[in-house]
C-alpha positions in Angstrom: 119.8 134.1 196.6 120.6 138.0 196.1 118.9 140.3 194.4 120.5 143.7 193.0 118.1 146.3 192.8 119.2 150.1 191.8 117.6 153.3 193.9 118.6 156.6 194.3 118.3 158.8 198.0 118.8 162.8 198.7 121.6 164.6 199.4 120.5 167.7 199.8 119.4 168.8 195.5 121.3 165.9 195.0 120.3 162.4 194.1 122.8 159.6 195.4 122.7 156.0 193.5 122.3 153.3 195.7 122.1 149.6 194.7 119.7 147.7 197.6 120.6 144.3 197.5 118.5 142.3 199.7 119.4 138.4 200.8 116.7 135.4 201.6 117.8 132.3 202.9 117.5 129.4 205.3 116.7 130.3 209.1 114.3 131.5 211.8 111.8 134.6 209.5 113.1 137.9 210.1 113.4 141.0 208.2 116.4 143.7 209.5 117.2 146.5 207.0 121.9 147.4 207.2 123.4 150.4 205.5 122.5 153.2 207.7 119.4 153.4 207.4 117.4 156.4 208.9 114.2 155.3 211.1 111.4 155.1 207.8 114.1 153.2 205.9 113.7 150.5 209.0 110.0 150.7 208.9 109.7 149.2 205.8 109.5 146.0 207.1 106.3 146.2 207.6 105.1 148.7 204.5 106.0 146.1 202.9 104.9 142.5 204.3 101.3 144.6 204.6 101.9 145.7 200.8 102.9 141.9 199.8 100.1 140.3 201.2 97.9 142.7 199.9 98.9 142.6 196.4 98.1 138.3 196.8 102.1 138.4 196.3 103.9 135.1 199.3 105.4 136.7 201.4 109.4 133.9 202.0 109.0 132.5 205.8 112.5 132.6 205.8 115.5 135.3 207.0 115.8 138.4 204.6 118.0 140.6 204.5 118.9 144.2 202.7 121.8 145.8 202.8 121.8 149.9 201.2 124.9 150.1 199.5 127.6 152.1 200.7 126.7 151.3 203.2 129.5 154.7 204.0 126.1 157.4 204.0 123.0 158.1 205.4 120.4 156.5 203.6 116.8 158.4 204.5 113.2 158.2 203.1 110.5 156.2 202.6 111.4 155.9 198.5 113.5 152.5 199.5 110.0 150.8 199.9 109.7 149.7 195.8 112.9 147.9 195.2 113.1 146.3 198.7 109.9 145.0 197.6 110.9 144.1 194.2 114.6 143.1 195.5 112.2 140.1 198.1 110.4 139.5 195.4 113.7 138.8 192.8 115.9 137.3 195.8 112.6 134.5 196.7 112.1 133.1 193.0 108.9 135.0 192.2 109.9 137.2 190.1 113.3 136.7 187.3 115.6 138.7 187.6 115.3 139.7 183.9 112.6 140.7 183.6 113.7 143.8 186.2 117.0 144.2 184.6 117.8 147.2 183.1 114.9 148.8 185.4 115.7 151.1 188.7 113.1 151.4 191.1 111.8 154.7 193.5 108.4 154.9 195.4 107.2 154.6 198.6 104.3 151.3 199.7 101.4 151.7 201.3 99.4 149.2 202.9 96.6 148.0 200.0 100.0 148.1 198.0 99.3 151.2 196.2 102.7 153.2 195.5 103.1 156.5 195.5 104.9 159.7 195.6 108.0 161.2 197.3 110.4 164.0 197.5 112.6 165.1 194.9 112.0 161.9 192.0 112.8 165.0 190.1 116.3 164.2 191.6 116.4 160.8 192.2 115.0 159.9 188.5 118.1 162.6 187.3 121.1 159.9 189.6 120.2 157.1 187.9 120.6 158.1 183.8 121.2 154.5 181.9 118.1 152.6 183.3 114.4 152.6 182.8 113.1 154.3 185.9 109.8 153.8 187.7 107.8 155.6 189.9 104.7 155.7 190.9 101.4 157.4 188.0 101.3 160.5 190.4 105.0 161.6 189.9 105.3 160.4 186.9 104.9 163.6 184.8 108.1 165.6 186.8 110.2 162.9 186.7 109.7 162.8 183.2 111.7 166.2 183.0 115.1 163.7 183.4 117.0 162.9 180.8 116.0 159.1 181.3 113.8 156.7 180.5 110.5 156.5 182.9 108.2 154.0 184.1 105.1 154.7 185.4 102.5 152.4 187.7 100.3 152.8 191.2 100.5 149.6 192.4 103.2 146.4 193.8 101.3 144.3 191.4 101.2 146.3 188.0 104.8 146.9 189.0 105.3 143.0 189.3 102.4 142.4 185.8 104.6 145.5 183.6 107.7 144.1 184.8 106.8 140.2 183.5 105.1 141.4 179.8 102.0 141.3 181.8 100.6 144.1 180.9 102.5 147.5 178.6 103.9 149.7 180.2 102.0 153.6 179.5 102.6 156.9 177.9 104.2 159.0 181.1 102.5 162.2 180.0 105.8 165.5 180.5 105.5 167.9 182.0 104.3 171.5 180.2 106.0 174.6 180.6 103.8 176.7 182.1 102.9 180.6 180.3 104.0 183.4 181.6 101.5 185.0 181.9 99.7 185.1 184.2 102.3 184.2 186.7 103.1 180.9 186.5 102.3 179.0 190.0 102.1 182.2 191.5 99.3 183.8 190.2 98.6 186.6 188.4 101.7 189.4 188.0 101.6 192.3 189.5 101.1 196.1 187.8 103.9 198.1 188.3 101.1 200.8 187.0 99.0 200.6 190.5 102.0 202.5 192.2 101.7 205.7 193.2 104.4 208.0 192.2 107.8 207.4 193.1 109.6 207.5 190.0 113.5 207.7 191.6 111.8 204.1 192.4 110.0 203.1 189.9 113.8 203.6 187.6 115.8 202.5 190.1 113.2 198.6 190.4 113.9 198.7 185.9 117.8 199.1 186.7 117.7 196.2 189.2 115.5 194.1 186.6 118.1 194.4 183.8 121.0 193.9 185.2 120.1 191.9 188.3 121.4 194.3 191.0 121.0 195.0 194.6 118.3 196.8 196.3 118.1 198.2 199.2 114.0 200.6 200.0 115.0 202.9 203.1 112.3 204.5 204.0 109.0 205.4 206.8 105.9 202.8 207.4 103.4 203.5 204.4 105.9 204.8 201.5 105.2 201.7 199.4 108.4 200.0 200.0 106.6 196.6 199.3 104.2 197.6 197.1 107.2 198.1 195.2 109.5 195.4 196.2 106.1 193.1 195.1 106.4 194.9 191.7 110.2 193.5 190.7 109.1 189.7 189.8 106.8 190.8 186.6 109.8 193.2 184.8 112.4 190.0 185.1 112.5 188.4 181.8 111.9 183.8 182.2 113.9 182.0 183.0 115.9 180.3 180.4 115.7 176.4 180.3 118.8 175.2 182.6 117.8 177.9 185.1 114.2 176.7 184.9 115.0 172.9 185.5 117.0 173.9 188.6 114.5 175.5 190.1 112.4 172.0 189.9 114.8 170.7 191.3 114.7 172.9 194.5 111.4 172.8 194.8 111.3 169.2 194.1 113.5 168.1 197.1 110.9 170.1 199.4 107.4 168.1 200.0 105.4 170.9 201.1 107.1 173.4 198.3 106.9 170.7 195.4 107.3 171.7 192.1 103.4 172.1 190.1 101.8 171.0 187.3 104.5 172.0 185.1 107.7 173.7 184.6 107.1 176.7 185.5 109.3 179.8 183.4 108.4 182.5 186.1 111.4 183.8 188.8 110.3 182.7 191.2 109.6 185.1 194.6 110.3 184.4 198.1 109.3 186.7 201.4 110.6 185.0 204.1 109.5 186.0 208.3 112.0 187.6 209.9 111.6 185.3 212.5 113.5 182.5 210.6 116.3 180.9 211.2 119.8 180.5 210.0 119.1 177.2 209.0 115.4 178.4 207.4 117.8 181.1 205.4 120.5 179.2 204.3 119.8 175.6 204.2 120.6 172.4 205.7 119.0 171.0 209.4 119.4 167.5 208.9 120.7 164.1 207.4 119.2 164.9 203.9 120.7 168.6 204.0 117.8 170.7 202.6 117.8 173.6 200.6 116.6 176.7 202.5 115.2 180.6 201.5 118.1 181.4 199.1 118.2 177.8 197.0 114.2 178.9 196.6 114.9 182.0 195.5 117.6 180.9 192.8 116.6 182.5 190.0 114.4 185.3 191.2 113.5 187.2 193.9 114.6 187.0 197.4 112.3 189.4 199.4 113.6 190.6 203.3 110.9 192.9 204.3 111.5 195.0 207.9 115.1 194.0 207.4 116.7 195.0 210.7 114.2 193.1 212.7 116.4 189.9 210.9 119.1 188.6 213.0 122.7 189.7 212.8 124.2 186.0 211.8 121.0 185.9 210.0 121.9 188.9 207.4 125.8 188.0 207.3 125.4 184.4 206.4 123.9 185.9 203.0 127.2 187.3 202.4 129.0 184.5 200.1 126.1 183.7 198.8 125.2 187.0 197.4 129.3 187.0 195.9 128.9 183.3 194.2 125.5 182.6 193.4 126.0 179.5 195.4 125.8 178.4 198.9 127.5 175.2 201.2 126.5 173.8 203.8 128.1 171.6 205.4 127.2 169.3 208.6 128.7 166.7 210.3 126.3 164.2 207.9 128.3 165.5 205.3 128.1 168.4 202.5 126.6 169.8 199.9 126.2 172.5 197.4 122.7 174.8 195.8 122.5 177.1 193.5 121.5 180.4 195.0 121.8 183.0 192.4 118.8 185.2 193.6 118.3 189.4 193.4 117.4 190.5 196.9 115.7 193.3 197.6 115.2 194.5 201.4 113.0 197.0 203.1 113.4 198.4 206.0 112.5 201.7 208.4 115.4 204.5 208.9 114.8 203.7 212.6 112.7 202.1 215.4 110.1 204.6 214.9 109.5 204.1 211.9 109.7 208.4 211.0 113.4 209.0 211.0 113.7 211.7 208.3 109.7 213.1 208.4 110.4 216.7 209.9 108.7 216.3 213.3 108.5 212.7 213.5 110.6 210.5 214.3 111.2 210.0 218.7 114.1 207.7 218.8 117.0 208.4 221.2 120.1 208.9 219.1 121.7 206.1 220.9 118.9 204.0 220.0 119.5 205.0 216.1 123.0 204.0 216.7 121.7 200.8 218.0 119.2 199.8 215.4 121.9 200.8 212.5 124.7 198.5 213.4 122.5 195.2 213.1 123.4 195.7 209.2 127.0 195.5 208.7 129.1 197.2 206.5 129.9 194.4 204.3 126.5 193.2 203.9 125.3 197.1 203.0 128.2 197.1 200.3 126.5 194.1 198.4 124.0 196.4 197.8 124.0 198.1 194.2 120.8 200.5 194.4 120.0 201.5 198.1 117.4 204.8 198.1 115.3 206.4 200.2 111.3 206.1 199.5 109.2 208.7 201.2 105.4 209.0 201.4 104.2 210.2 198.6 102.2 213.5 198.0 98.4 213.7 199.1 97.9 214.9 195.3 99.7 211.7 194.2 98.1 209.1 196.2 94.6 211.0 195.4 94.6 211.3 190.9 95.3 207.6 189.3 98.7 206.5 188.8 99.9 207.7 185.2 103.5 205.6 185.4 103.9 202.9 183.5 102.5 199.0 183.5 104.6 196.1 184.1 104.4 195.1 180.5 105.6 198.4 179.0 108.6 198.5 180.9 109.5 194.8 180.6 109.5 195.0 177.2 112.3 197.2 177.9 114.2 195.0 180.6 114.4 192.0 177.9 116.0 194.1 174.9 118.8 195.7 177.6 119.5 192.1 179.4 119.8 191.2 174.9 123.2 193.6 175.8 125.1 191.2 178.1 123.3 187.9 177.1 126.1 189.7 173.8 128.5 189.7 177.2 128.3 185.8 178.0 126.3 186.7 181.4 122.9 186.3 181.7 123.2 189.9 183.7 126.0 192.4 184.6 125.8 191.6 188.0 127.9 188.5 186.8 131.1 191.1 185.2 134.0 190.2 186.9 136.3 192.8 186.9 138.2 191.1 183.3 134.5 192.0 181.8 133.8 195.4 182.4 137.1 196.3 181.5 136.3 194.5 178.4 132.9 195.8 177.6 132.9 198.9 179.8 135.5 201.3 178.7 135.0 204.4 181.2 135.1 208.1 179.3 137.4 210.1 181.5 135.5 212.5 183.4 133.2 208.8 184.3 137.1 207.6 185.5 138.2 211.2 187.3 134.5 210.9 189.0 135.3 207.8 190.9 138.7 208.5 191.0 137.3 211.1 193.6 134.9 209.0 195.7 138.3 206.1 196.2 140.3 209.3 197.5 137.3 210.2 200.4 136.4 206.7 201.1 133.2 206.4 199.8 134.0 203.6 197.7 135.7 200.7 198.6 137.5 198.6 196.1 133.9 196.0 195.9 131.7 199.3 195.8 133.8 200.2 192.8 133.5 197.0 190.6 130.5 197.4 191.5 129.0 200.9 190.6 130.7 200.5 187.4 128.2 197.2 186.7 125.7 199.1 187.4 126.5 202.1 185.1 127.1 199.7 182.5 123.4 198.5 183.0 122.5 202.0 182.6 124.5 202.6 179.2 122.2 199.3 178.2 119.2 201.0 179.0 120.1 204.2 176.9 120.1 202.4 174.3 123.5 200.1 174.5 126.6 203.0 174.5 129.6 201.0 174.6 131.3 204.0 176.3 130.3 204.4 180.0 130.2 208.5 180.3 129.4 210.8 183.6 126.6 211.0 183.5 126.0 206.6 184.5 128.6 206.9 186.4 126.6 209.8 188.4 123.7 208.3 188.1 125.0 204.8 189.8 125.7 206.7 192.4 123.1 208.2 193.2 120.9 204.8 193.3 123.6 203.5 195.5 122.9 206.1 198.2 124.8 206.8 201.4 124.6 204.5 204.2 124.6 207.7 206.9 121.8 209.6 205.0 119.7 206.2 204.4 120.1 205.2 208.3 118.6 209.0 208.7 121.7 209.9 210.5 122.9 213.6 209.6 124.5 214.2 206.5 128.1 215.3 206.8 
């Protein structure tokens, strides 16, 4: 007899439907899995058989063949244990095929017959829309975010009892939406009021939060670059439902990250170490094509501290996702794409010793400073809309209580200014294209003359022109939503964009 049980496997941040076909026939007892299974799937033979014994279910003393269709794609993970077990029960006549009609199954089996959770259950449930998806009790709240009916059980015996109607299916609790007041699953929101001085950097943080503009902070150690960067997530508005769900899907497929107990509406904040590899940054690495740090930062902030210490290949891998808001991963085993629209904040020292620009402080040779500057490519630097020097606060500012505005005050202005971008049909001004800029950010004659002068002298590229116009549009939004971009708006945008040579401690030409 043959049984066909619907299930799914992970592929990047997507799920691929799989049909688990089980054939039980006369012959020497054996158990074979075909259809490009990985080691975890091949080992299901022993887990499933032990679960049958522990649950008091009869194991067929015949030849069992399991085919995972379609056979041309690699299948991985222990989530196929449960559909294989159900398929064996149906094919051996223990369970009626009508009892599992319309159901799909995802779950790992313990040797005692218990049903365990699996990574990516939300993604897998999304791939099985139209079925009643049976998962482990622990996966119920997360799977309930999918647009399909979710059923839960704690053991294989419970699955059999509930499919046959001997026990009712329990009500699955819905994942709550976590409030934004305490920072969600990432702890309390850090207050901008803790920052001493740094008026220009605080202004840059506000503009970055409103427009989604990438920000580069350059300065000596102890200037407060990291302190400023960690305050940025608290200024961002809550995620919209679609983005929050995308974030939950990405976190779901990573067992070491995993979603929280609810749908987190706070923007994520990722700060990877500078020793990570390109695969860890972008994603991939194995047949499952796991998301990388830029995928985990989707909808939030990616903070790269000590930017000059990151490998050049890792930094250059960011260039395409920064433009497109999505990362496309291609490997020999397949390809996938992952949403990766994040706000990049980077901090670095002006030179290897860190004291560049401090009078009498720098000990680096011109050659060492030139090599340090070459670690950042021009195209990458061109993608920073805001780039400014951050110097150490004065002693009087450090010894006095901080007097700047709080995160709540600045965040309220950010939300109000972002409403202008939403009226234009984009979440933030950084997503305005050239046509959108011409339509929504007309330039006054003085503003156009300033930009033309910078283009003629080569201080702005074509990409830089559009980025300066977007930043100027954001500054105008903070200026009570001014309908026209003025010379003052453009001048401030150019000032905050900075000069690459000046930032890296070179003498101004």
